[in-house]
N, C-alpha and C positions, 0 to 999 in steps of 0.2 A: 680165265685170262691170266696173262703174265703180269705181275706187279712190277712196275718200273719206278724207282725212287729218284734216280739221277740219270741224266743223259750226257754223254761225253763225245766230243767230236775230235777225231785224230786229224791234225792239220796236214800231215805228210800224205801224198797220194800213194795208193796201194794197187798192186797188180790184182785185178779182179779174178784171176784164176786161183787165188789163194783160198784154201779151204778153212774149215773151222779151227784146226790145230794151228795153222799159220797165223790166223787172226788172233787167236788166244795168246800166242807168243808175242804178237805185236802189241796187244793190250798190256801185257806184263812189261814189255820194253818201254812203252810210252807212258803208261799210267802207274806203273809200279806193281799193280796187282789187279785182279778181276774181282770186284766186289759183288756180292749177291744183290740182286734186284737193281743192277745198273746196266745200262745199254751203251754200247760203244759203236760209233758210226765211222765208216771209212768210205772214201770215194776214189775213183780212178783219176788219172791225170787230166783227162778231158772233162771230167765233171758230169758225165752222162749216166754213170752207174753208182749205186750206193749199196753198201752192205752194212747190216746192223747185227752185232753180236750181243746177245743178252744172256747174262748169268742169272738163272732163276732161283739159285740156292741149292738145286739138286743136279742141274746139268746146264748145258749151254745150247741156246737156240741161235740159228743163223737165218736171217732174212735178206732178200735182195730186192732192189727196185731199179728199174731202168726208165728213163724219160724218153719218150718218142720224139719230142721236140724240146729244144732249149737245153739248159744245163743247171745242175745244182750249184748254188752260190756257196762256194767253199772258202774257208779262211786259208791264208798262206803261212808257210813257215813250218816249224817243227813243234812237237809236243801236242798237248791236248787242250781243249776248251770246253768248259761246262756250258750246257744249253738249258734254257727254260723250256717248258712244254710248248709255249707259243712259238718260240724260235724253232723247235723241232718240227712242229706242224707246218710252219712256213717253209722250212728247208726241204722237206719231203715233197712239197708241191712245186718246188723250183722257184720260190719267191726269195727276195733278198732279206733273209732272216736277221742279218746284222743291223738292219735299219728299222727294226720294229720299235715303235714308241710305246707309251703307256696304253694299256688296254688292247695290245696286239694290232694297233693301227700302223700301217706303213706310211710314213710321211714323205720320204724321198726315194727316188729310183736311181 
């Protein structure tokens, strides 16, 4: 398994045709560097597709996810946001991760 110590979300939408090298350049531009065992998340403008770039210390992994219904709840603006594991789990399911309370309970929609 790939060990992930930190999760980072890029707020700016990304063209999903971008490949691994373009995403790695975006990570360096937004976060300053690609840290080993960190995962970086990107979404398209509509919020229906998600790409995750992971630096495992030896190389780079790229994973994609597409929702058949609904949208990923993304943050607005520029730069990056750190995510907890519970926020990441909610995000990839299409749930409002910004509203997670203590213990991973979603209190408001």
